[in-house]
N, C-alpha and C positions, 0 to 999 in steps of 0.2 A: 832348477824351473821355478818361475815364478808364482807365487800363491796369495791369492786375492781372496779377502773375507767380502762378502754381501747378505747385506744388509737389508732387507724389505719386508714388511709383512704381508705382500702381497705374492702368494705360493705361484702363480702363472709367470709372474715377474723371473722370482726368482729361477723358477725352472728353465725359461727361457735365456737367462743371463746365464747360467750354470753350464747349459749344452753349447750355447756361441763360445763362451771362453776357454771350454775344456776343450772346443772343436780346435782353437789357436795355440793351444798349447800351455794353457794357465792351469793349476791346479786351483781347483773351486770350493772353497769352504761356504757356508751358508748360517744366518741366522735370522729369523723372525722377528725379534725383539730386541730392546736396547739390553736387558738383561742380558741376555745368551748372547749376545755382541761383544761385552766388554769380557765376558768368563772366554769366546773362542780369542778375543785378540791378546789375550794375559795369557791363556794355554797352549795355542797354535801358532801364534808369533806370523801372521801373514806380512806379505809385503807390502802390501797395499791394503784399504780398506774402502770399499764403495757402500755408500749408507745413505737411507732414505730419512728425512728430516721426521716425516710422521710416522711414527713407531706408536705400537699402543699401550706400552707400559713407560716410556722415557719419549722426552723429546730429543729429537738428534742433536740438537746442539746440546744439551745435558752431558747425551753421549762423548761428544766431542770434547767436552772438557773435560771428563773422566779421561777418557782415554792423554790426552796432553798433560795430563799429572804425570804420566810416568813417562810417556810413549811417543816417539819423533817418528812412528806408522804415519807416511801419506795418506789422506784421508779424500776422496772424492765424493762430494754429496751429490747425492742424483734425487732430484726432488720436484712435485708437481707446483713446489711454489716459486714465482716467479717473480714475487716483490722484491726490488732490490733492498728493502731493509730485511728482508729475508736472508739475501745471500751476504749481505755486509755483519751480519750476526753471525752468521758462520764461520765467514774466514774471519770474524774477528775471536771467534772462540777457538780457531786453530786449524781449520779447514784447509786444503792446500788448492781445492779446485770446486767449482758449481757449475753442475750441466741440470739443465731443466729436462724435465719430460713434456711431452715425447721426445726422444731423443734419435739418433744415429747411430746404430752399433759402429760404424767405423771411426765416429769422432770421438765415444768413446773408449775406442780402443787407442787413440792415439793422445787422448789423455793418459790414459793407463799408462801407455809408454812413458811419456813426460816426467809422471811422478814418479815411476820406479827409476827413471835417468837421475833426475834429481837427486835422490834418495840414494845413490849409489857412491860408496866413499871408494874415491882411487888417487889415494895419499901419494905423494910422489916419495916423498922423503926429506926430497931438500929444497923444498917450500920456504918462504923467508916467513917471519915472526912479522906483524906489523904492530906497530906501538903507535898507539893514537888516546894520549891523557891518561887517564885509568883503564883503557881497553889493552887487553893483547891479543891479538889476533893471529891464529894458528893456520895456513892457509894448507897447510900437509895433513896435519891431524884434523882439520875443520872444527875446529874449540874453540871457544872465546870466554876469557875470562874478563871478570871486570873487579880491579881489586882485590887480583886475586882468587876471586870467587868462579867457578864455573858457570855462563848462562846458558841454559837450556834453549836452544833454538830447534826449529821445525826445518826439516829438509828444503820447502822454498823459502821462509825467512833467511837461512845462509846461501842458499842459490843466489839473493837480491844483493846480501851484503857482500858476499864473496865477489861479484861482477864489479861491486861498487870500487871493492877495495883494488881488486885489478887494476882499477882504473883508477885510482886515488888522485884527486885534484884536477878530473877531468869531467865535464860533462858526460854522462849517458844519456840517452834520450828514453821516451817512455816506451818508446816504438822496440828498440832495443832490448830492452830491459824483459820486456813482454814476450820478445818472440827468443829470446834465450831462455829464460827462466820457465815460460810455460809452452811454449813452442808458438808457428806462426799463425794457428787459430785463434791467438788471444789480443791480437795487435790493435784491437780499440777497448778491451776491458781495462780502461786505465781504473776505472774503482780499486781493481786489486791493489795498485802499485798504492795509490792512499791510503786502504784499509794495513797492509803488512810495513810500509815504512811507518806508521801511527804504531804498529804494533814493535816494529824495531828500535823503534825512539824510545818507547819507554822500558824496554828490558837495557836499552844499551848507552842513553844519555843521561847527564847528571840532572837536566831539566829538559824533559821531551816538548817543554811548550815554546824553548828555546833552544834548538839545537846547536853544537860544535860540531857533530862531525858527518850527519846524515841531512845534505841541507838540499831544498825542493829551489829548481829553476823554474817557476810560475812557466806553465803550459811548454816547457822544454823537456826537462828530465830532472835529473837528480844527480850530485856529487858527494863523494866522501873525501871530507876534508881531515886530514889526519891530526 
């Protein structure tokens, strides 16, 4: 059973989400602030985290940064902040998705399912290891090393990289990336790709400003150049 940690300082919203998610088969944990969210994440091991940014003790972006220091658990931001800079900041800190309030329960459930699906490891044991300069990308273990050192990727970062690597040398359109990594509801969220490709380049490229492997085809999509 999927374990969801919901973090919000609104007790009515916490209660409503707990009831709705539990009715759909989720095990629901709750936290009213950032400190207790970090504690719950460390000790309860949720499968996915739904996080408000406007918490009473810590800013949600700081909570994301704290989680990403040790965890790859998918994080869905659920916030009333609609400014694009807030969305970019949260995604850049390591969030996997951003849902604005007010929201539809069906949409939130779809995004929860997508986040859990991306994070689910399903190694086949016979996938190749792709070598690209200093990078070794193991498609079976879902692990990347750079100069022999393991690079920690979030589930969403891995989803993007894996799709590009499996189509290495070929153009992967923005629509295909958004649909296959996030789902059909995300086909117009092209800013997600800009944020996540920038993160991947910082982690994987020798010079992020002059990428060798993660190539942008302006207005069309991206390709992986081994």
